[in-house]
N, C-alpha and C positions, 0 to 999 in steps of 0.2 A: 457722256460716260464712255470710257475707253475699254474695249474688250480685246484681250490677246488670246489667240488660240495656238497652243504649243502642239506641234504635230500638224501644222497648217497644210501640209501636203497629203494629209490622210484622206482616204476615200470617202469617209462619212462627213467631212467638213461641210459639204454643200447642204446637208440636212439642217445643220445649225444655222447656216446663213439664210436658207430658205425660210426658216421660222422667224428669223429677224426681219426679213423682208416682208413677211406676212403680218407684221405689226405687233408681234407678241412681246417685243422689247424695243419699242420705238425710241426710247431714250438713249440707245447706243448710238454714239456719234461717229465712231471709227472702229474698224476691226483690223487688228494686226495679225497676220499669219506668219508663224515662225516654223521653219523646218530646216534640217540639214541637207536636204536634197532639193536643189534649185529647179530641177526638171519637174518633179512632182508639184512643187509650189506653182510653177508657171501653168501647169495643166489645171490645177484646182482653180487658179485665178480665171482661167479661160471658162471653166464651168460656171463660176460665179457671175461672169459677165452676162450669162444668159438668164440670170435671175433678176427681174426688174424690181426696183423699189428698195433695194437694200442699202445699208450705210456704206460710206467709202471704205475701200480695202487697200491696205499696203502689205507687202510681203518682204520679209527680212530673213537673213540667215545667221544673224548674231543674236544670241540669247539675251544679253544685257539690253540691247536696243529694243528687243521685243517686250520685255517686262517693265522697263523703266516707266514709272508713272501710270501703270495700268490700274484700273479700278477692279476689274475681274480678269482672272486668268483661267482659261479652260485648258487643262492638261490632258492631251490625248496622244501621247507619244507611243511609238513602238520601237523599243531598243532592239537593235539587231534586224529590224525589218521583217518581211515575211520569211526570209531564209532562216532567221532565228526561230520563228514559230514552227517551221517545217522540222527543224532538228528537235525542238522541245517535244513534238508529238511523235516523231519517228523513232527516236532512240528508246524511249520507254516501251513502245510497242514491240520493238525487237527484243526487249527483255521480258516480254510477256505480260506487261501491265499497261493500263490505260494511258494513252497519250492524248492530252486535250489542252487547249490553250490556258485555261484557268483552273482546271480540276486535275487532281492527281499529280504525278511526277512532273508532267508538262507545266502545270501551274507553278510548281515550286521552282523549276528551272527558269521560267520566265521572270519570276519574282527576284531570283538571285541576280539576274542580269539587269533588271530594271531599277531596283531600289537605289543603287549608288547614283544613278542619273537623276532619279526623282528627288533625292536628297540635295543634290547640287542645285536643281531648279528651285527647291524650297528655300535654300540659302540665298540665292540671287533675288528671289521675290522679296524675301524679308529685308534684304539690303536696299533694293531699288524701288520697291513698291510696298512699303510696310503697311499701308492701309488697304491693300488689295485682298480680295477673297479668292482663294484657289478652289476651283471646282474640278475634282479629279475624275476623269473618264478612264484613265490608264489602267489596264488590267495587269495582274490580278488586283482589282480595285480595293479590296479590303486590306491586303498586304501593303500596297503602295500608299494608301491613305494613312495607314498606321505609321508607316515610316515618315511620311511628310509631316504628320502631326507632331513628331518629336521636335521639329523646327518651328512649325507654324501654329501649333496648338489648335484651337477651335476655328481658326481662319482657313482651314482646309476641310472640305466636305466632299465625300465620295458619292457618286451617283451610278445608277444602273437602270436599264430599261426593263429588265425582267420582272421586277415586282409590280410596276405600274401596268405592264402588259397582262400579268396574271389577274390583277384586280379588274381591269377593263373587260377581259374575257369572261371572268366569273360573273360579274355584274350583268353582262349582256346575256349570258346563258340563263341567269335567274330572272330575266325580264325587267331589269332595272337599268337606269342610266348611270354610267360610271361616275358622273359628277354628283350624283345624289346619294351615294352610299357612304357609310363609315365602315372602318375596318381595323383589324388588329393584325399586324404583320411583324414578325421578329425573327432574327437569325444573324448570320454573317453573309457577306456577299456571295451569291450563288449557293447559298445554303440557308434558306429561310422558308417560313410557313405562313400562309394566310389562315388565321385561326378564327376569325369572325368576319362576317359580312352582313351589315344591317341596313335595311331600307330606312328612308326618312321617317316612316310611320312606326319604326321599331320592329318591323318584321325580321325574323332571323332568316336571312336569305341563304346562309351557308347550310343550315340544317335542311331547308327545303331543297336545296340543290343536291345535297348528299343523298336525299331520299328519292330523287328522280334520276334513274339511270340514263334515260334518253337525254335529258338536259345536261347531266354530268359529263357524258361522253360526246357532247356536241362541240367541245372546244379543246384546244391543244393539250392542256395539262390533263384533262379527263381521259383523252385518248392515250397519252403517254403512260399514265399510271394505272388506268383501269378503275372502274367504279368500285370493285370489291376492295382493292387496296386503299383507295381514298376513304372509303367508309371505315375501314379498320383503323386508319390514322385519325379520322375525325377532323382533318384539315386538308388544305390544298397546298402541296409543296411547290416551291420554285422548280422550274423545269430542269435545272441542273442537278437536282436530287435524283433524277433518273439514273445518273451514273453511279450513285451510291445504292439505291434500293434495288436496281436491276443491273448490278455490276457485271454479272456473267454475260447477260444478253447484250449489254452495251459494248463490252469489250469484244465479243464475238462479231458484232455488226461492224465495229470500227476496223477490226482486222480483216474482215471479208471484203471491205470496200477496196476499189482499185487504187484509191489515193486518199490521203488524209484530208481533213478540212483545210489545214494549212497549205498543203500542196495544191489543192484546188484554187484557193484564194491567191496563192503566189502566181499561178499560171494566168488566172483571170485578170489580176491587177497588172501584171506585166503587159498583157495584151492591151488592156484598156489604156494605160499610160502611154504606151508606144503609139497606139493609134491616135489618141488625142493630141499627142505632141506633133504628129505629122499633119493633123487636120484640126487645129484649134477651133476653127469655126463650127465644128461638129462636136466639140467637147461635151456640151450639155446633153445632146442627144445620146452620145455614146455612154455617158455616165448613167443616164436613166436606164438604158438597156442593161447595163452591167449591174446596177443596183437591184433591178427586178430579179435577175438571175440569182444574185447573192441571197436575196430574201427567200426566194422559192426553195433554195437548197439548205437553208438554215436548219441545223440539227437533223440533217437527213439521216444520219446513222441511227440516232435514237428513234426517229419515226419508223425506220426500217425494223428496228428491234421490237417495236410495239405494234407490229402488224402491217405497217406501210400505209401511209395516208398523206394527202396533200394539205398544205396550209390553206386556211380560209383567206378569201380575198381581202377582208378587213385587216388581216395581219401582214399583208404584203406591202403596205404603204411605206414601210420603213420608218426610221426615227423612233421616237419614244424617249430615248435618253436626251435628245435635243430639247424636247418639250419639258422634261424634268429640269434640265439645266437652266432653261430660260425662265421657267416658273420660279425656280430657286433664286436666280439673279434678280428677278422682278420683285420678289417678296423682300429680299434684303435691301435692295436699292430704294424701294418704295415704302418700306415698313408696312407691308400689307399684313396686318395682324390677323391671325387665324388661319393662315395658309398652312395646310398639312400635306407633307410629302414623305415618301419612304426614302431615307437617305442613309449614308454611311457616316456615322458620327461617333464621338466618344460615348462610352456606355453610361458613365455616371453611376446611378444606382438602379438603372432599368433592369438589368439582369444581375442580381446580387452576387451570383456565383463567379462572375468575371471581374477582372480588375476595372477600376473606374476609368482608366485611360485606354482600355481596349476598344477598338473600333467594332461597332456592331451595325447591322442594317435593320432599321425599324422606323416606325411612324414618328415624325418630328413636327413640331410647330415652328414656323419660321417667321422672323421679322428682322428689323434692322440690326438686332443683336446677334443674329445668326440662327442656327438650328439647334433646338433642344429636344432630346428624345422624350416621348410621352411615357407615362407608366404603362406597364402591360401586365397581363395575367401571368402567373408563374409558368415556366416551361415544364413540359413533361420530361421524365428521365431520359427517354430515348433522344429527344431533340436536344436537350441540354448536354447529353454525353457527346453527341456529334459536334456541337458547338465548342465544347471544351477541348476536344481533341484537335479540331481544325484550328482553333485559336493558338494552341501550342505549336502547330505546324507553321502558322503565319509568323509568330514571334521568333521562332527559330530561324526562319527564312530571313527575316530582317537582321537578326544577330549575325548570321553567316555572311550576309551581303556587306554589312557595315564593317565587320572586323576581319573579313576574308578568312573566316573560320571554317575549315572543312568539317570539323567535328559537328558544329552546329548545322551545317548543310546536310550531313548524313542523318542527323536527328530529324531534321525537317522532312526529308524524304521518307525515312523508315517509319516515322510515326503516322504518315498519311494513311488513312483507312484503305486506300486503293493501291497501296504498294505493299505487297504481301511478304516481304522478307528484307531484313537489313542487308543481306548479301546482294540482293537485286539493287537496292539503293546504292550500295557501294560501287557496283559495276556501272550504274548509270552515271555516277559522278566521275568515274575513271574515263568513261567514253566522252563525256562532254568536255573534259579537261584536255583531251588530245589536240 
């Protein structure tokens, strides 16, 4: 079975390869790395050389060569590189609104730049590997998956590591093994809620967790949101909802930082790739050191806004999304009936208030036919309201990117809950167009 990774020079690619080498998808016979940057490709190959037991790797810079005949395509591209992310975050901040890679104006700007490239990839996959499944890692994952689904239909599935991390941490805090619990999770990418968590014997773990302040505030989401607010919600939100529920504090923390997350990662990655290119024999060692620093500083601004605290050692191992991707690939390839994963798929009738073809993030059952969303309990008015508004933003972003429609782009930015004025949205568009 042939696996192609688009964005093969990306920093997190070794996590996927490490999982493959660990035997989680032994049926993969070849990995093709595709990237437009040959230097980054060579560095990542050098890192992979330090991982024993993995499948053969080849690196290419031609898209058609990369996807032709593939069985699975992991799409993890970053259009515009880290410089694009820096602008996506800095320009909105200078206009007084949140700048973040996937949330707020920054997420819309990233989507506008990424959707046309993602659609071209979808078209080439459909032409050259019509039987392939595309697993989309590319952010903003909901928007990009929605665009690619216009070409690939149900053969593109979006993934994210935030929901599985939330389930794992909540189960651990409740004293249960993550693999032994069942759960209800629904929303959009980076906008979802864990609404039930049940032990194998039927015990309501979420209710028990919400009643225990010490247990609730022993893990990341509990510290981010605080026990009082989580009890008021009656659910556990995805970590990215901190930007919505605590928008004033989150914005203040981001603006007070000496650099944005994008600026930090740009400097860090530039230093890593330069050093690894000079000393390829140390590439794996340098990568691990850089990865650790990256994980330690993840969502540092939100942690600062919620009192300041360090991440738990269990959450610094990295990965998460690689495990979801390989579990998804294994379930489809092996027809492992009964596999349940939180994925970004077409809604169908799961959330009746949204269109059937809208991409949502929810619990799915996966087998050789793909991923099918499971029925879920009705959403509350507050959660549904946020989902409807953000879905309008995502769809306007796709429309603007496809048709190069500035009016749709203005609508996407101005309708976002974290952009407080159409005039601000207009100025942001003017600045990025220069």
